[in-house]
C-alpha atoms as a printed R data frame, in Angstrom:
   type eleno elety resid chain resno       x       y       z
1  ATOM     1    CA   MET     A     1 120.726 109.216 107.409
2  ATOM     2    CA   GLU     A     2 118.942 112.548 107.125
3  ATOM     3    CA   VAL     A     3 118.658 115.163 109.810
4  ATOM     4    CA   ILE     A     4 115.860 117.613 109.115
5  ATOM     5    CA   ILE     A     5 115.812 120.861 111.047
6  ATOM     6    CA   VAL     A     6 112.804 122.916 110.054
7  ATOM     7    CA   GLY     A     7 113.324 126.659 110.330
8  ATOM     8    CA   ASP     A     8 117.035 126.569 111.100
9  ATOM     9    CA   GLN     A     9 117.782 124.638 107.935
10 ATOM    10    CA   SER     A    10 116.523 127.333 105.577
11 ATOM    11    CA   LYS     A    11 118.663 129.892 107.408
12 ATOM    12    CA   MET     A    12 121.690 127.597 107.173
13 ATOM    13    CA   ILE     A    13 121.164 127.087 103.434
14 ATOM    14    CA   GLU     A    14 120.729 130.842 102.971
15 ATOM    15    CA   ASN     A    15 123.967 131.592 104.825
16 ATOM    16    CA   PHE     A    16 125.804 128.847 102.943
17 ATOM    17    CA   THR     A    17 124.596 130.185  99.589
18 ATOM    18    CA   LYS     A    18 125.691 133.704 100.500
19 ATOM    19    CA   ALA     A    19 129.094 132.439 101.607
20 ATOM    20    CA   MET     A    20 129.588 130.456  98.396
21 ATOM    21    CA   PHE     A    21 128.533 133.479  96.335
22 ATOM    22    CA   ASP     A    22 130.963 135.757  98.202
23 ATOM    23    CA   ILE     A    23 133.833 133.283  97.721
24 ATOM    24    CA   THR     A    24 133.058 132.940  94.012
25 ATOM    25    CA   LEU     A    25 132.870 136.721  93.630
26 ATOM    26    CA   GLN     A    26 136.218 137.110  95.399
27 ATOM    27    CA   ARG     A    27 137.807 134.478  93.148
28 ATOM    28    CA   ILE     A    28 136.514 136.242  90.038
29 ATOM    29    CA   LYS     A    29 138.028 139.500  91.295
30 ATOM    30    CA   ASN     A    30 141.328 137.689  91.857
31 ATOM    31    CA   ASN     A    31 141.096 136.194  88.343
32 ATOM    32    CA   ASP     A    32 141.229 132.665  89.769
33 ATOM    33    CA   ILE     A    33 138.239 131.709  87.626
34 ATOM    34    CA   LYS     A    34 138.534 132.213  83.897
35 ATOM    35    CA   PHE     A    35 135.323 132.113  81.895
36 ATOM    36    CA   ASP     A    36 135.450 130.461  78.508
37 ATOM    37    CA   LYS     A    37 132.597 131.877  76.454
38 ATOM    38    CA   LYS     A    38 132.424 128.747  74.306
39 ATOM    39    CA   GLU     A    39 132.017 126.521  77.374
40 ATOM    40    CA   SER     A    40 129.536 128.748  79.196
41 ATOM    41    CA   SER     A    41 127.148 129.011  76.252
42 ATOM    42    CA   PRO     A    42 124.362 126.404  76.374
43 ATOM    43    CA   SER     A    43 124.792 123.532  73.928
44 ATOM    44    CA   LYS     A    44 121.403 122.345  72.762
């Protein structure tokens, strides 16, 4: 089941993305997320 709200949906997604970004940034500052350079580099 899909509920499509035109107009409001883009704003919701925008707010959600900002919130996720802020949380991720906060976690990085708190050293909760450790970046492994070997894992983050693209394997092609």
